[in-house]
C-alpha positions as CSV (number, residue, x, y, z in Angstrom):
1,M,31.6,19.6,-25.1
2,I,32.5,16.5,-23.0
3,H,29.3,14.8,-23.7
4,K,29.4,15.3,-27.4
5,A,33.4,14.2,-27.7
6,I,32.4,11.3,-25.9
7,H,29.5,10.7,-28.1
8,R,32.2,11.1,-31.1
9,V,34.5,8.7,-29.8
10,R,31.9,5.6,-29.1
11,H,30.2,6.5,-32.8
12,H,33.8,6.1,-34.6
13,A,35.1,3.1,-32.4
14,R,31.2,1.8,-33.4
15,R,32.3,2.5,-37.0
16,V,35.6,0.4,-37.1
17,L,34.4,-2.4,-35.0
18,H,31.7,-2.3,-37.9
19,H,33.7,-2.2,-40.6
20,I,36.1,-4.9,-39.5
21,G,34.7,-7.2,-37.2
22,P,32.5,-10.3,-38.4
23,R,29.4,-8.4,-39.5
24,G,31.6,-5.9,-41.8
25,R,33.3,-8.6,-43.2
26,R,30.2,-10.6,-44.3
27,H,28.6,-7.7,-45.9
28,R,31.5,-6.7,-47.7
29,N,32.2,-10.4,-49.0
30,T,27.9,-10.8,-50.0
31,I,27.6,-7.0,-51.6
32,A,30.9,-7.1,-53.4
33,H,29.9,-10.6,-54.8
34,F,26.1,-9.0,-55.5
35,A,27.6,-6.0,-57.0
36,E,29.5,-7.9,-59.3
37,K,27.0,-10.5,-60.7
38,S,24.5,-7.7,-61.4
39,G,26.6,-5.1,-62.7
40,L,27.3,-2.9,-60.0
41,V,30.9,-0.9,-59.6
42,Y,31.6,-1.8,-55.5
43,F,33.8,1.1,-53.7
44,G,33.5,-0.3,-50.4
45,A,33.8,2.5,-47.5
46,V,32.8,5.9,-48.6
47,D,33.2,9.3,-46.4
48,Q,30.3,12.0,-46.8
49,H,32.7,14.6,-46.1
50,H,35.8,14.2,-48.0
51,D,35.1,11.8,-51.0
52,D,34.0,12.4,-54.3
53,H,30.4,10.4,-54.7
54,E,27.0,11.0,-54.9
55,I,25.4,10.4,-51.4
56,V,22.4,8.1,-51.2
57,R,19.9,10.6,-49.8
58,G,16.5,10.3,-48.4
59,L,15.7,10.7,-44.4
60,T,18.4,8.5,-43.4
61,A,21.2,10.8,-44.2
62,S,22.5,12.8,-41.8
63,A,25.7,14.8,-40.6
64,T,27.0,11.5,-38.5
65,H,26.0,8.6,-40.9
66,Q,28.4,6.1,-42.3
67,D,28.5,4.5,-45.2
68,D,30.1,1.2,-46.4
69,H,29.9,-1.2,-49.3
70,F,29.0,1.4,-51.6
71,S,28.0,0.2,-55.2
72,V,26.7,2.0,-58.1
73,G,25.5,1.1,-61.8
74,T,22.7,1.2,-64.6
75,I,20.7,-1.7,-64.4
76,D,17.7,-2.1,-66.4
77,G,17.9,1.6,-67.7
78,Y,17.7,2.8,-64.3
79,D,20.5,4.6,-61.8
80,V,20.9,2.5,-59.4
81,Q,22.9,3.2,-55.8
82,L,23.6,0.6,-53.2
83,V,24.7,1.3,-49.6
84,D,25.5,-0.2,-46.0
85,R,24.5,2.6,-43.6
86,S,25.1,3.0,-40.0
87,D,24.3,6.1,-37.6
88,S,24.2,6.6,-33.9
89,F,21.9,8.2,-32.0
90,E,21.1,8.8,-28.5
91,T,17.5,7.3,-27.3
92,E,15.7,9.5,-24.6
93,S,17.5,7.6,-21.9
94,G,20.7,8.7,-23.2
95,A,21.9,5.3,-24.0
96,L,23.4,5.6,-27.7
97,H,21.9,3.4,-30.2
98,T,23.6,2.5,-33.8
99,H,21.2,1.8,-36.5
100,H,22.4,-0.5,-39.3
101,L,20.5,-0.1,-42.8
102,I,20.8,-1.8,-46.0
103,I,19.2,0.8,-48.7
104,F,19.1,0.6,-52.9
105,Q,18.7,4.3,-54.1
106,I,16.7,4.0,-57.5
107,K,16.4,7.0,-59.7
108,L,12.8,7.3,-61.4
109,H,12.6,8.2,-65.0
110,T,9.2,10.7,-64.4
111,K,10.2,14.5,-64.7
112,K,6.9,15.1,-62.6
113,P,7.7,16.1,-59.3
114,I,6.8,13.5,-57.1
115,H,5.5,14.5,-53.5
116,H,7.5,12.8,-50.4
117,F,6.0,9.7,-48.5
118,L,7.2,7.0,-46.7
119,M,5.6,3.4,-46.4
120,V,6.6,1.6,-43.3
121,P,6.1,-1.9,-42.0
122,R,3.7,-2.3,-39.3
123,G,4.4,-4.6,-36.0
124,A,7.5,-5.2,-34.7
125,K,9.7,-3.7,-37.7
126,E,7.6,-0.5,-37.2
127,A,10.3,-0.1,-33.7
128,E,13.5,-0.4,-36.0
129,F,12.5,2.5,-38.4
130,S,11.6,4.7,-35.3
131,N,14.4,7.3,-36.2
132,L,12.9,7.8,-39.8
133,L,9.3,8.4,-38.3
134,T,11.3,10.8,-35.9
135,S,13.0,12.8,-38.5
136,G,9.9,12.6,-40.8
137,M,7.5,13.7,-38.3
138,L,5.9,16.5,-40.6
139,L,4.1,13.6,-42.3
140,Q,0.9,12.0,-41.1
141,P,-0.4,8.6,-41.8
142,V,-2.3,8.4,-44.7
143,P,-6.2,7.6,-44.3
144,L,-6.6,4.8,-47.1
145,G,-9.7,4.3,-48.5
146,A,-10.9,7.7,-50.6
147,T,-10.0,6.4,-54.1
148,S,-9.5,2.8,-54.0
149,E,-10.3,-0.1,-51.6
150,Y,-7.3,-2.2,-50.0
151,T,-6.7,-5.5,-49.4
152,Q,-6.6,-6.5,-45.4
153,E,-3.1,-8.0,-45.8
154,F,-1.8,-4.6,-46.9
155,L,-3.3,-2.6,-44.5
156,S,-2.0,-5.0,-41.5
157,R,1.6,-4.9,-42.9
158,Y,1.8,-1.4,-44.0
159,E,1.4,2.4,-43.0
160,I,1.6,5.2,-45.6
161,L,2.9,8.8,-44.2
162,S,2.7,11.9,-46.3
163,L,1.7,15.5,-46.2
164,P,-2.0,15.8,-45.6
165,T,-2.2,18.1,-48.4
166,H,-0.7,15.2,-50.6
167,F,-3.1,12.1,-49.1
168,I,-4.9,12.0,-52.4
169,D,-2.1,12.1,-54.8
170,T,-0.4,9.5,-52.5
171,E,-3.3,7.3,-52.6
172,L,-3.6,7.5,-56.6
173,L,0.1,6.8,-56.8
174,I,0.0,3.8,-54.8
175,D,-3.5,2.4,-55.9
176,N,-4.9,-0.9,-54.5
177,D,-3.1,-2.9,-57.3
178,V,0.2,-1.6,-56.4
179,A,-0.2,-1.9,-52.9
180,R,-1.0,-5.4,-53.4
181,S,1.8,-6.4,-54.6
182,I,3.9,-4.4,-52.3
183,A,2.2,-6.2,-49.2
184,A,2.9,-10.0,-50.8
185,H,6.7,-9.2,-51.8
186,F,8.0,-6.0,-50.3
187,W,7.3,-6.4,-46.4
188,P,8.9,-6.4,-44.4
189,L,11.4,-3.5,-46.0
190,A,10.2,0.0,-45.8
191,L,9.7,2.3,-48.8
192,E,10.6,5.9,-49.2
193,I,10.3,8.4,-52.3
194,W,12.0,11.8,-52.0
195,D,13.3,14.1,-54.2
196,N,12.3,11.9,-57.4
197,S,14.3,8.8,-56.2
198,L,12.6,5.4,-54.7
199,Y,14.5,4.4,-51.6
200,I,14.1,1.1,-50.2
201,Y,15.2,0.2,-46.6
202,S,16.1,-3.1,-45.0
203,T,16.9,-3.3,-41.2
204,D,17.9,-7.4,-41.7
205,T,21.1,-7.6,-39.7
206,S,21.9,-11.0,-42.1
207,V,22.6,-9.6,-45.5
208,T,22.3,-12.4,-47.9
209,T,22.2,-12.5,-52.1
210,H,18.9,-13.1,-52.0
211,L,17.9,-10.3,-49.6
212,L,19.8,-7.9,-51.9
213,D,18.0,-9.5,-54.9
214,T,14.6,-9.1,-53.7
215,M,15.2,-5.4,-52.7
216,L,16.6,-5.0,-56.3
217,Q,14.2,-6.7,-58.8
218,N,11.1,-5.7,-56.5
219,G,12.3,-2.0,-56.3
220,L,13.0,-1.9,-60.4
221,W,9.6,-3.5,-60.8
222,L,7.9,-0.4,-58.3
223,A,10.1,2.4,-59.9
224,G,8.4,1.3,-63.3
225,Q,5.1,1.1,-61.8
226,I,5.3,4.9,-60.8
227,D,7.0,5.9,-63.9
228,K,3.8,4.7,-65.8
229,K,1.6,6.9,-63.7
């Protein structure tokens, strides 16, 4: 009980520092400006346990996550949500680690259920999404190549994870043409499809208008490609 209480106090302290510190102020100014420019309504910090709002879900949603700079609106006919999410968890060594993510959620138009899958960057960035891989441990790497021949650029930059029963469906949805564009324009962002919503994740500590524009415009393009299929 004492250990859990200390964990909660540390998490709250990190939350406060994140919100009022230089990083929090920079993010607030950048995201608020981007939201106004893009036509989103900026709400700032929201509490998942008390505030009346639709939570951005996906694998990063947890009982302890904290959301700042929540923004919402409709762009090019798509319902879009943007949030700066932080969450703390213990590593195997017992150390407390705080994970920060910028997340866009775009609700797809298609009514056909789409299975859950992840697209995670390879290399150094892969470690930054390790908590995603842990929470999605039932998902397995898709052995690409059954229906489409993928470029070396995509194979070296991304790994797709899905349930084994959905390997072929995943490959048909993210075929070579779509994958080529993802490799060229999305890396090192991570992608997820969950409950017919597209999630775009960034772990960049420096949040810029260019980054947010890239995430949004590429996300809208991919949502359109998925809806066509």
